[in-house]
C-alpha positions as semicolon CSV with decimal commas, in nm:
position;residue;x (nm);y (nm);z (nm)
1;X;-2,372;-1,210;-4,590
2;X;-2,498;-0,842;-4,512
3;X;-2,794;-0,949;-4,301
4;X;-2,566;-1,163;-4,102
5;X;-2,327;-0,860;-4,027
6;X;-2,592;-0,632;-3,942
7;X;-2,741;-0,892;-3,687
8;X;-2,386;-0,916;-3,513
9;X;-2,403;-0,533;-3,474
10;X;-2,743;-0,531;-3,345
11;X;-2,654;-0,791;-3,081
12;X;-2,336;-0,632;-2,971
13;X;-2,538;-0,283;-2,922
14;X;-2,822;-0,480;-2,733
15;X;-2,541;-0,658;-2,514
16;X;-2,376;-0,327;-2,436
17;X;-2,696;-0,168;-2,333
18;X;-2,764;-0,490;-2,129
19;X;-2,408;-0,454;-1,946
20;X;-2,456;-0,093;-1,872
21;X;-2,805;-0,161;-1,721
22;X;-2,652;-0,416;-1,502
23;X;-2,378;-0,190;-1,379
24;X;-2,629;0,078;-1,312
25;X;-2,840;-0,108;-1,102
26;X;-2,558;-0,295;-0,923
27;X;-2,412;0,091;-0,854
28;X;-2,739;0,175;-0,706
29;X;-2,782;-0,109;-0,491
30;X;-2,456;-0,077;-0,326
31;X;-2,505;0,301;-0,269
32;X;-2,851;0,226;-0,121
33;X;-2,707;-0,038;0,120
34;X;-2,413;0,186;0,226
35;X;-2,626;0,449;0,324
36;X;-2,879;0,240;0,485
37;X;-2,632;0,052;0,676
38;X;-2,377;0,309;0,795
39;X;-2,507;0,583;0,991
40;X;-2,342;0,942;1,049
41;X;-2,176;0,841;1,393
42;X;-1,999;0,554;1,229
43;X;-1,891;0,745;0,941
44;X;-1,751;1,030;1,202
45;X;-1,578;0,767;1,404
46;X;-1,391;0,649;1,108
47;X;-1,286;1,023;1,008
48;X;-1,165;1,058;1,346
49;X;-0,968;0,748;1,317
50;X;-0,828;0,852;0,956
51;X;-0,743;1,198;1,133
52;X;-0,563;1,052;1,420
53;X;-0,336;0,852;1,209
54;X;-0,300;1,143;0,978
55;X;-0,184;1,355;1,274
56;X;0,045;1,103;1,400
57;X;0,218;1,052;1,072
58;X;0,270;1,434;1,041
59;X;0,387;1,489;1,366
60;X;0,660;1,208;1,307
61;X;0,762;1,382;0,993
62;X;0,821;1,709;1,170
63;X;0,493;1,899;1,055
64;X;0,474;2,253;1,181
65;X;0,824;2,251;1,344
66;X;0,759;1,943;1,567
67;X;1,053;1,730;1,662
68;X;0,990;1,433;1,863
69;X;1,253;1,237;1,973
70;X;1,113;0,887;1,911
71;X;0,826;0,815;1,670
72;X;0,486;0,839;1,802
73;X;0,287;0,501;1,756
74;X;-0,099;0,502;1,706
75;X;-0,205;0,213;1,901
76;X;-0,624;0,258;1,862
77;X;-0,944;0,425;1,957
78;X;-1,197;0,370;2,200
79;X;-1,540;0,524;2,232
80;X;-1,813;0,488;2,475
81;X;-2,182;0,385;2,360
82;X;-2,286;0,732;2,262
83;X;-2,024;0,745;2,037
84;X;-1,926;1,132;2,177
85;X;-1,642;1,057;2,409
86;X;-1,344;0,920;2,191
87;X;-1,024;0,803;2,319
88;X;-0,704;0,797;2,104
89;X;-0,450;0,578;2,239
90;X;-0,098;0,648;2,144
91;X;0,276;0,503;2,245
92;X;0,608;0,692;2,268
93;X;0,915;0,593;2,418
94;X;0,973;0,947;2,556
95;X;0,719;1,199;2,715
96;X;0,527;1,421;2,489
97;X;0,469;1,801;2,567
98;X;0,139;1,940;2,607
99;X;0,160;2,144;2,269
100;X;0,253;1,847;2,085
101;X;-0,089;1,660;2,206
102;X;-0,287;1,976;2,158
103;X;-0,160;1,984;1,793
104;X;-0,250;1,617;1,726
105;X;-0,602;1,686;1,887
106;X;-0,629;2,003;1,667
107;X;-0,523;1,829;1,353
108;X;-0,786;1,574;1,417
109;X;-1,069;1,821;1,474
110;X;-0,975;2,060;1,198
111;X;-0,847;1,822;0,925
112;X;-1,166;1,588;0,925
113;X;-1,414;1,866;1,005
114;X;-1,523;1,723;1,351
115;X;-1,768;1,919;1,561
116;X;-1,581;2,013;1,866
117;X;-1,912;2,074;2,064
118;X;-2,044;1,734;1,977
119;X;-1,733;1,516;1,981
120;X;-1,489;1,484;2,293
121;X;-1,161;1,353;2,198
122;X;-0,889;1,240;2,469
123;X;-0,529;1,185;2,386
124;X;-0,388;0,899;2,614
125;X;-0,048;0,788;2,617
126;X;0,062;0,428;2,700
């Protein structure tokens, strides 16, 4: 009986090592695939979009003493072929003052660490 039990333990150990190697190779493959296929500009555009949505959410919740009559709605984002001139489209039922628009822009730049010299972000109300 004892040799049978020790063989089971050996098989379990080998199986665990095999699963660990498969997981390690899968993780490495996914990392290299994403690194090779997603460039820095795409990552930055994603950060800008996340920053815009976060800024709108913060403004709607009264961040930094802001008060808007109606909730601001994030409509979308558009950029040119160089991916450096970005337009953020927002919608609101009442006009927004320049200080609110400037705060949204500053939140996008500052919270997401976007280079102001490289990326030009414009806020457009619809």
